[in-house]
C-alpha positions as CSV (number, residue, x, y, z in Angstrom):
1,M,167.7,24.7,54.2
2,E,168.9,21.0,53.8
3,P,168.2,20.0,50.1
4,L,164.7,19.1,49.8
5,R,162.4,18.8,46.7
6,L,158.7,17.9,46.0
7,R,159.5,15.8,42.9
8,Q,156.4,13.7,42.2
9,V,152.5,13.8,42.5
10,V,150.8,10.2,42.3
11,L,147.0,10.0,41.3
12,I,145.1,6.8,41.2
13,T,142.4,5.8,38.8
14,D,140.5,2.7,37.8
15,D,140.9,3.2,34.0
16,L,144.7,3.8,33.5
17,P,144.3,4.7,29.4
18,A,141.9,7.2,29.8
19,A,143.8,8.7,32.4
20,R,146.7,8.7,30.3
21,D,145.2,10.1,27.4
22,E,143.7,13.4,29.5
23,A,147.5,14.0,31.0
24,I,148.7,14.0,27.6
25,A,145.8,16.4,26.3
26,A,146.4,18.4,29.1
27,F,150.0,19.0,29.3
28,G,151.3,17.6,26.0
29,F,153.4,14.9,27.3
30,P,155.2,13.0,24.3
31,G,155.2,9.6,26.5
32,S,156.0,8.1,29.5
33,V,157.8,5.6,31.2
34,R,157.2,2.7,33.8
35,D,158.3,-0.1,35.6
36,E,156.0,-2.6,34.3
37,E,157.6,-5.8,36.5
38,G,158.2,-3.7,39.6
39,M,154.6,-2.1,39.7
40,A,153.1,-5.5,39.1
41,A,154.7,-6.6,42.1
42,L,153.0,-4.4,44.0
43,G,149.2,-4.9,42.4
44,F,149.6,-2.0,40.1
45,V,150.1,-0.6,36.3
46,H,151.6,2.9,36.1
47,E,152.4,5.7,33.7
48,V,155.0,8.6,34.5
49,F,154.9,11.8,33.0
50,S,157.8,14.5,32.8
51,F,157.5,18.4,33.1
52,A,161.0,19.9,33.3
53,D,162.2,18.2,36.5
54,T,159.1,17.2,38.3
55,F,157.0,14.3,37.5
56,V,153.3,13.0,37.4
57,E,152.8,9.5,38.3
58,I,149.1,7.9,37.6
59,V,148.9,3.9,38.8
60,A,145.8,1.9,38.6
61,P,144.8,-1.3,40.2
62,I,145.3,-4.4,38.4
63,S,142.8,-6.2,40.6
64,A,139.3,-4.8,41.2
65,D,139.0,-6.8,44.3
66,S,142.4,-5.6,45.9
67,P,142.5,-3.2,48.6
68,H,143.1,0.0,46.6
69,G,140.7,-1.6,44.1
70,R,138.0,-1.5,46.2
71,L,139.1,2.1,47.7
72,V,139.1,3.7,43.8
73,A,135.5,2.1,43.6
74,K,134.6,3.8,46.8
75,N,136.3,7.1,46.2
76,G,136.8,7.2,42.5
77,P,140.0,8.4,40.9
78,S,141.7,10.6,43.4
79,G,145.5,11.7,44.9
80,F,147.1,9.2,46.0
81,M,150.7,9.8,47.1
82,I,153.8,12.3,46.7
83,A,157.0,11.7,46.3
84,T,160.0,14.1,47.9
85,Q,163.9,14.1,47.7
86,V,166.0,14.5,50.2
87,L,170.1,14.6,50.6
88,D,170.5,12.2,53.3
89,L,167.5,9.7,53.9
90,A,169.2,7.9,56.8
91,L,169.2,11.2,58.5
92,V,165.0,11.8,57.9
93,V,164.9,7.8,59.4
94,E,166.8,9.3,62.7
95,R,164.8,12.1,63.3
96,A,161.8,10.2,62.8
97,A,162.8,7.8,65.4
98,E,163.5,10.6,67.8
99,H,159.5,11.3,67.5
100,G,158.8,7.8,67.5
101,L,158.1,7.2,63.8
102,E,159.2,5.0,61.5
103,P,158.7,4.4,57.7
104,L,156.4,1.8,56.4
105,M,159.1,0.7,54.0
106,H,162.7,1.7,53.9
107,Q,165.0,-0.4,51.3
108,E,167.0,0.2,48.1
109,Y,165.3,0.6,44.5
110,D,167.1,0.5,41.5
111,G,170.3,1.7,43.2
112,H,168.7,4.5,45.3
113,M,167.6,4.6,48.9
114,I,163.5,4.8,49.0
115,S,161.2,5.0,52.2
116,Q,157.5,5.3,52.4
117,W,155.7,6.6,55.1
118,H,152.1,6.5,56.9
119,P,149.3,9.1,55.9
120,K,148.6,9.5,59.5
121,Q,152.1,10.8,59.9
122,L,152.7,12.8,56.8
123,G,149.0,13.6,55.3
124,T,149.4,11.2,52.7
125,L,151.2,8.3,51.7
126,A,154.5,10.0,51.1
127,E,157.7,8.5,49.8
128,I,161.1,10.1,50.7
129,D,164.0,9.2,48.7
130,Q,167.8,9.8,48.4
131,V,168.5,9.9,44.6
132,D,171.9,10.5,43.8
133,P,172.8,13.1,42.1
134,F,170.6,15.1,43.7
135,E,169.9,16.5,40.4
136,S,168.6,13.6,38.9
137,W,165.5,11.2,39.7
138,H,163.7,7.5,39.3
139,F,164.1,6.5,35.7
140,A,166.7,8.8,34.6
141,P,167.6,9.6,32.0
142,R,164.9,8.2,29.9
143,I,162.1,10.1,32.3
144,F,163.8,13.6,31.1
145,A,163.6,12.5,27.6
146,Q,159.7,12.4,27.9
147,S,159.8,16.1,29.3
148,A,156.8,18.5,27.9
149,T,157.4,22.1,29.5
150,D,155.1,24.0,26.8
151,V,151.8,24.1,28.2
152,A,153.5,23.8,32.1
153,V,157.0,24.2,33.3
154,D,157.1,22.3,36.2
155,I,154.9,21.2,39.8
156,V,155.7,24.4,41.9
157,G,153.5,22.9,44.7
158,A,151.2,20.5,45.8
159,T,147.9,20.9,49.1
160,L,147.2,18.1,51.5
161,A,143.7,18.2,53.2
162,V,144.2,16.9,56.9
163,P,142.4,16.9,60.2
164,D,145.3,18.8,61.8
165,P,147.2,21.1,59.3
166,A,150.0,22.5,61.9
167,A,150.5,18.9,63.4
168,V,151.2,17.0,59.9
169,A,153.4,20.3,58.7
170,S,155.6,20.0,62.1
171,T,156.2,16.4,61.3
172,W,157.3,17.2,57.6
173,G,159.5,19.7,59.3
174,A,161.0,17.7,61.9
175,L,161.8,14.7,59.4
176,T,163.2,16.5,56.9
177,G,164.7,20.0,58.2
178,A,162.4,22.2,56.2
179,S,161.0,25.7,56.9
180,V,157.4,25.8,57.9
181,D,155.4,29.1,57.8
182,E,152.5,30.3,60.1
183,G,150.5,28.9,57.4
184,H,151.7,25.5,57.5
185,T,153.2,25.5,54.3
186,V,156.7,23.5,54.0
187,Q,158.9,24.8,52.0
188,M,160.5,22.2,49.4
189,G,163.2,24.1,47.7
190,P,161.7,25.4,44.8
191,E,158.2,23.8,45.5
192,S,155.9,24.0,48.3
193,L,153.4,21.6,50.2
194,S,150.3,23.3,51.7
195,L,148.6,21.6,54.4
196,V,145.1,22.3,54.8
197,A,141.8,21.6,57.1
198,S,140.0,18.7,55.7
199,G,136.7,19.0,57.7
200,D,134.4,16.4,56.5
201,G,135.7,16.6,53.0
202,P,138.6,14.2,51.2
203,R,141.6,14.0,52.8
204,G,145.4,13.4,51.3
205,L,146.5,14.9,48.1
206,V,143.8,17.5,46.7
207,A,145.2,19.7,44.3
208,V,148.3,20.2,42.3
209,D,150.2,23.7,41.5
210,V,151.8,24.1,38.0
211,L,153.9,26.6,36.8
212,A,152.1,28.2,33.2
213,A,154.6,28.3,30.2
214,D,152.2,30.9,29.2
215,P,151.7,33.7,32.1
216,H,148.4,34.2,30.8
217,E,147.3,31.1,31.3
218,A,147.6,31.8,35.0
219,G,144.5,30.8,37.0
220,R,143.4,28.0,34.4
221,V,142.4,24.7,36.1
222,V,142.7,21.4,35.0
223,E,141.4,18.3,36.3
224,L,143.4,14.8,36.2
225,C,142.0,11.8,38.2
226,G,139.8,14.4,39.9
227,V,142.7,16.5,41.2
228,P,142.5,19.8,40.2
229,F,146.0,21.4,38.6
230,R,146.0,24.8,39.1
231,F,148.2,27.2,36.7
232,V,150.1,29.8,38.5
233,S,152.4,32.3,36.9
234,A,156.0,32.9,38.4
235,D,154.7,36.3,40.0
236,T,152.0,34.4,42.0
237,Q,154.4,31.9,43.0
238,E,156.8,34.8,44.2
239,Q,153.9,36.4,46.3
240,S,152.5,32.8,47.6
């Protein structure tokens, strides 16, 4: 399988200070990093928190009258986006074109090539990035200096609720070269992305799995911005 990682989950809220406090209380993050100028140009403020080498970003619309501001007012805080990492983004874009798909955005950001994809294609607003070297990530090295692993070691999975799990999982596989099992789970290196049927419920990012630093904490759930973060043990992860 080609190198692939689920590196970051993104949550959206209308109260960033409160969400920041909740994230720190839940996971013991010592601090965060931010790109104030770049995010302001997109109409957001944000905070990015680090586990060992996976990340949680929380964004809030600057204006309540913006499309995203109205979305949060209507639906409340929720999952917003995931960010994945590939070795060759040009190959992903090439494969997408073969399937009649193209990114919403494909450009350079801080020396790296990034892309964003429509929720109808990949189940949520999704970023697929080429960050070099592959062991690195945006805002390195300062993002890694803020890591906290005493409560949860890393993100190991995320769940997307979609109308057609099989189709979306297949698209992820076609674009990234990832393996997809019969349960519509996309394997992304040490992480996994599970596609489940949304039915009449919410769509998009609906759950995140984190590896518990203490195996006895497996089964515990904390909620950030309306999204459950489920603690799993290494044994549970291997069985899934």
